[in-house]
C-alpha positions in Angstrom: 3.5 -10.2 -11.2 2.4 -7.2 -13.2 2.2 -3.8 -11.6 -1.1 -2.0 -11.1 -2.0 1.5 -9.9 -3.3 1.8 -6.4 -4.9 4.9 -5.0 -3.0 6.2 -1.9 -3.7 8.9 0.6 -0.5 10.8 1.4 -0.2 13.0 4.5 2.6 15.1 5.7 2.9 14.6 9.4 3.8 17.4 11.8 7.2 15.7 12.5 8.0 16.2 8.8 7.5 12.6 7.8 5.1 11.4 5.1 2.4 8.8 5.8 0.7 6.7 3.0 -2.5 4.7 3.5 -5.0 3.2 1.2 -8.8 2.8 1.5 -8.6 0.3 -1.4 -6.0 -2.1 0.3 -6.7 -2.4 4.1 -3.5 -2.7 6.1 -1.4 -0.6 3.8 0.4 1.9 6.0 3.8 3.3 5.0 5.9 6.1 6.5 9.1 7.6 5.2 11.3 10.7 5.5 10.7 11.8 1.9 7.7 11.4 -0.4 9.8 9.1 -2.7 10.9 6.9 0.2 7.3 6.7 1.4 6.1 5.6 -2.1 8.8 2.9 -2.3 7.8 1.6 1.1 4.1 1.7 0.2 4.8 -0.3 -3.0 6.7 -3.0 -1.0 3.9 -3.2 1.6 1.3 -3.5 -1.1 3.2 -6.4 -2.7 3.6 -8.2 0.6 -0.1 -7.8 1.5 -1.2 -9.1 -1.9 1.3 -12.0 -1.7 -0.1 -12.8 1.8 -3.7 -12.8 0.5 -2.7 -15.2 -2.3 -0.5 -17.5 -0.1 -3.3 -17.9 2.5 -6.0 -18.4 -0.1 -7.9 -15.3 1.2 -10.2 -13.4 -1.1 -8.9 -10.0 -2.2 -10.9 -7.0 -1.1 -13.7 -6.5 -3.7 -12.0 -3.3 -5.0 -9.0 -5.3 -5.9 -10.6 -8.4 -7.3 -9.3 -7.7 -10.8 -5.6 -7.6 -9.8 
């Protein structure tokens, strides 16, 4: 599987953690202690979500139909 860019929204939480979400890929939520850790977790979550769509024969969100 090739890698694609996915737009993420990154927030720094009051507790000091980082939170990543995506309007493009519903269900993508990742939290980490550092920005790098959060991005790594988000990458893994995105892969798992896309694998799940494919394994279950579900249509990808329209914004991701070219992936």
